[in-house]
Structures are given as C-alpha cells and as structure tokens.
C-alpha positions in Angstrom: 0.0 0.0 0.0 2.9 2.4 0.9 4.5 1.7 -2.5 1.3 2.3 -4.3 0.9 5.7 -2.8 4.6 6.5 -3.5 4.2 5.5 -7.1 1.0 7.5 -7.6 2.8 10.6 -6.3 5.7 9.9 -8.5 3.4 9.5 -11.5 2.0 12.9 -10.8 5.5 14.3 -10.6 6.5 12.9 -14.0 3.3 14.2 -15.5 4.2 17.7 -14.2 7.5 17.4 -15.9 5.6 16.9 -19.2 7.5 13.8 -20.1 6.2 11.6 -22.9 3.8 8.8 -21.9 6.2 6.1 -23.0 9.0 7.7 -20.9 6.7 8.0 -17.9 5.8 4.3 -18.2 9.5 3.3 -18.2 10.3 5.5 -15.2 7.4 4.2 -13.2 8.2 0.6 -14.0 11.8 1.0 -12.8 10.7 2.8 -9.7 8.3 0.0 -8.9 11.0 -2.6 -9.6 13.5 -0.9 -7.3 11.0 -0.5 -4.5 10.1 -4.2 -4.8 13.9 -5.0 -4.7 14.6 -3.1 -1.5 11.3 -4.2 0.1 11.2 -2.5 3.5 14.9 -1.7 3.7 16.2 1.9 3.9 17.4 3.4 0.6 21.2 3.5 0.7 24.0 3.7 -1.8 24.7 0.1 -1.2 21.2 -0.8 -2.0 21.2 1.1 -5.3 24.6 -0.4 -6.3 23.2 -3.9 -5.6 20.1 -3.1 -7.7 22.3 -1.9 -10.5 24.3 -5.1 -10.3 21.0 -7.1 -10.5 20.2 -5.2 -13.7 23.6 -6.1 -15.1 23.1 -9.8 -14.1 20.0 -10.0 -16.3 22.3 -9.7 -19.4 20.4 -6.8 -21.0 22.1 -4.7 -23.6 24.2 -1.9 -22.1 21.9 0.7 -23.6 18.9 -1.0 -21.9 20.7 -1.1 -18.6 21.6 2.6 -18.9 18.0 3.4 -19.6 17.0 1.6 -16.4 19.7 3.4 -14.4 18.6 6.8 -15.7 15.0 5.9 -14.7 16.2 4.8 -11.3 18.2 8.0 -10.7 15.1 10.0 -11.7 13.2 8.4 -8.9 16.0 8.7 -6.4 16.2 12.5 -7.1 12.4 12.8 -6.7 12.5 10.9 -3.4 15.3 13.0 -1.9 18.0 10.3 -2.3 20.0 11.9 -5.1 23.2 11.1 -3.2 22.4 7.4 -3.8 22.3 7.7 -7.6 24.5 5.3 -9.5 26.6 5.8 -12.7 25.5 4.5 -16.1 27.8 2.0 -17.8 30.3 3.3 -20.4 29.5 2.5 -24.0 32.1 2.6 -26.7 31.0 4.9 -29.5 30.0 3.0 -32.6 32.3 3.6 -35.5 29.7 2.7 -38.1 26.0 2.1 -38.5 25.1 -1.6 -38.8 21.9 -3.7 -39.3 20.5 -1.2 -41.7 18.5 -2.3 -44.7 20.1 -1.6 -48.1 18.3 0.2 -50.9 17.7 -3.2 -52.6 16.3 -4.7 -49.4 14.1 -1.7 -48.9 12.7 -1.9 -52.4 12.2 -5.7 -51.9 10.1 -5.0 -48.8 8.0 -2.5 -50.7 7.3 -5.0 -53.5 6.4 -7.7 -50.9 4.0 -5.2 -49.2 2.3 -4.4 -52.4 2.1 -8.0 -53.6 0.5 -9.1 -50.3 -2.0 -6.2 -50.4 -0.6 -4.4 -47.4 -0.8 -0.9 -48.8 -0.8 0.7 -45.3 2.6 -0.8 -44.5 3.9 0.1 -48.0 3.0 3.7 -47.3 4.4 3.6 -43.8 7.8 2.3 -45.0 7.8 5.0 -47.7 7.0 7.7 -45.1 9.7 6.5 -42.7 12.4 6.2 -45.4 11.5 9.5 -47.2 11.3 11.7 -44.1 13.7 10.1 -41.6 11.1 10.4 -38.8 11.0 8.2 -35.7 8.1 5.7 -35.5 6.8 7.7 -32.5 6.4 10.7 -34.8 4.4 8.9 -37.4 1.1 10.1 -35.8 2.0 13.6 -36.9 1.5 12.6 -40.6 -2.1 13.7 -41.2 -4.4 14.5 -44.1 -4.0 18.1 -43.2 -0.2 17.8 -43.4 -0.5 16.7 -47.0 -2.0 20.1 -47.9 0.8 22.1 -46.3 3.6 19.7 -47.3 5.0 19.4 -43.8 4.1 18.9 -40.1 5.5 19.7 -36.7 6.6 17.0 -34.2 7.6 17.5 -30.6 10.3 15.2 -29.4 13.1 15.3 -26.8 12.0 18.7 -25.6 11.9 20.6 -28.9 9.8 21.2 -32.0 11.0 20.0 -35.4 9.4 20.5 -38.9 9.1 17.4 -41.0 9.1 18.0 -44.8 7.1 15.7 -47.1 8.5 15.2 -50.6 6.0 15.6 -53.4 6.1 12.0 -54.5 5.2 10.9 -51.0 2.3 13.4 -50.9 0.9 11.9 -54.1 1.2 8.4 -52.8 -0.4 9.2 -49.4 -3.2 11.1 -51.2 -4.0 8.0 -53.2 -3.9 5.8 -50.1 -6.3 8.2 -48.2 -8.7 8.2 -51.1 -8.5 4.4 -51.3 -9.2 4.0 -47.5 -11.7 6.8 -47.2 -9.5 8.9 -44.9 -10.6 12.5 -45.1 -9.0 14.0 -42.0 -6.7 13.4 -39.1 -4.0 10.7 -38.7 -3.4 8.7 -41.8 -1.9 5.5 -40.4 -4.4 4.0 -37.9 -4.8 0.7 -36.0 -7.8 -1.4 -35.7 -9.3 0.9 -33.0 -9.1 4.0 -35.3 -6.3 5.6 -33.3 -2.8 6.1 -34.5 -1.1 2.8 -35.3 1.2 1.5 -32.5 4.9 0.9 -32.9 4.3 -2.8 -31.9 1.9 -3.3 -34.8 4.4 -1.8 -37.3 7.3 -3.8 -35.9 5.4 -7.1 -36.1 4.4 -6.5 -39.7 8.0 -5.5 -40.7 9.2 -8.8 -39.2 6.6 -10.7 -41.2 7.5 -8.9 -44.4 11.2 -9.4 -43.8 10.6 -13.2 -43.5 8.5 -13.1 -46.6 11.3 -11.2 -48.5 14.2 -13.2 -47.1 15.7 -10.2 -45.3 17.4 -10.6 -41.9 15.1 -9.9 -39.0 17.7 -7.7 -37.3 17.1 -5.2 -40.1 13.4 -5.3 -39.9 12.7 -2.5 -37.4 11.2 1.0 -37.9 14.4 2.8 -37.0 16.2 1.1 -39.8 14.4 3.3 -42.3 15.5 6.4 -40.4 19.1 5.1 -40.7 18.6 4.4 -44.4 17.3 8.0 -44.9 20.3 9.5 -43.1 22.9 7.4 -45.0 21.3 8.1 -48.4 21.1 11.8 -47.6 24.7 12.0 -46.6 25.8 10.1 -49.7 24.0 12.5 -52.0 24.5 15.9 -50.2 27.3 15.4 -47.7 25.8 18.0 -45.4 26.1 16.9 -41.8 24.7 20.1 -40.3 21.6 19.9 -42.5 21.1 16.2 -41.7 21.4 16.9 -38.0 18.6 19.5 -38.3 16.4 17.1 -40.3 16.8 14.3 -37.8 16.4 16.5 -34.8 19.8 15.7 -33.3 21.1 18.1 -30.7 24.7 17.0 -31.2 26.6 16.5 -34.4 28.3 13.6 -32.7 25.1 11.7 -32.9 24.8 12.5 -36.6 28.4 11.9 -37.4 28.0 8.2 -37.6 26.2 8.5 -40.9 29.2 10.1 -42.4 31.2 6.9 -41.8 31.2 3.8 -43.9 29.4 0.7 -42.5 31.3 -2.2 -41.0 30.4 -4.3 -44.0 31.9 -1.6 -46.4 35.1 -1.5 -44.2 35.5 -5.2 -44.4 35.0 -5.2 -48.2 37.7 -2.5 -48.6 40.1 -4.3 -46.3 39.6 -7.5 -48.3 40.7 -5.7 -51.4 44.0 -4.6 -50.0 46.8 -6.1 -52.0 49.2 -6.8 -49.1 
C-alpha cells in the first residue's frame, strides 16, 4: 500500500515534468521494480549499487541497462536520495551504423508489401524512409499535413518541422482516397487511433521473413538510418542532416558520415598486401 501511494505521487511528478507517456511508463516501471527490490529496507548507496548489479546480471544490452539506471536516478532524485544515484555503464561509441536495410532490401520490402495487399505498410515504409522520422512521430503525418507539405513534431523537448516530398504526398493522397480517410491521422490501427509501434514492428518482421531479409534489419528505426545514410551520400551536409533528424549534437549524426562495418570489411579484403 505504501509503495502504491509513493508510485502514484511519483506518477503525478512525472506528469508535471511533461515527459512523454512512454518515458513515464518506463520511469514508473523502474521505480516499482526498485521499491520491490529493497522491500522495507532503507534506501542507501549500497542498495542502489546492488540493484544496478541485479540489472547487469540480467544480461540486458548496455543501452537498456543505462536506460533503467537513468530511470532509477530520476526516482532517487524525486524521493530525496540523489546522493544514492548510480553511474551508467560506459558504452564505446559505434564507429559505423550496422543492421541497416540496403536500398535493394528496402525496395524488396516495398514489393512484398504491395504484392501481399498491405498498402498501409507500404506507405508507412515510404514515409519513414523518405522523411527520416521516428516511429513515434508517425502520428504527426495527417491528411492536413499533405495540404501544407509538412508537419511539426515535438520530441526530446523541442519542435521540429518534417518535410514531405511531393512523390510521397501523391502516394499518401492516393492511399487516403482508397481507404476513405478525409481528415486526421493517416496511419491507424484497428481501433481507429494512431497505429502502434508494436503493430508496425510485427508487420515488418513478417514482411522481412517473406522477403528473405534478416530480422535484425526489420525495425522501424532502420528506415531512419537508411534515410540518413542516403542523404549523406547524396548531399554530404552533416549540419543539415542533424537538423532534419532533430539531433542536438553533431556527434550523434556523425556516424552517418562513416562507412558501414560491411563496407570497411569489403575494402580491407581488397587490400593487396
């Protein structure tokens, strides 16, 4: 009962911070997990270190562990135990983007979507690849946006304008006419609300299997990577790409200026030594 009250108060605190719903859910889940871990014991640095170790022992990816640690530290700060916060684990910066669909694989997925009558997912893949948006920003793509040629998304504390290329606008207009969508969000789930990332992910896995493409490449963010790499190859403008992707730091965008690990291996294999 005590934990329930503490979590309810913490939920209100997160709401006041105007965090995204998904972020609030993650933070709340970690707060609950931590409170269950310590049971009735007093919160101390030793307890938080032990909890961090328990996360590490679960063999999650480092990025997942760090996300959980950030969530834990948020609760500790709220509860007045900021001194008990723990450090995230160090991650070596990636030197190249991997597990990204190639242009041929992307086109193959489009063909498979069309052949199987999944026009919605064909248009979703086109939208992700031609704009570089995150899957969470897909709900901003509306019928009204087709008229203006752009829409505004709010992510990571800032607004960003998303530009729709003319060929995408024509395709989405045709899809809306076909589906009888006259206003609001274009891509919807079975309930009529904006389609969920889970639904998109599951369909991408299905289409990847159908097309013979590795599952590790069948995720919504892969299309964002494809957009970024293609843009860099054509225009070589890192500052402009960072603006389009909504990156606060060029270090985040810089990875797209590098060759992939596969390309590095291919070049090394050609060395006549």
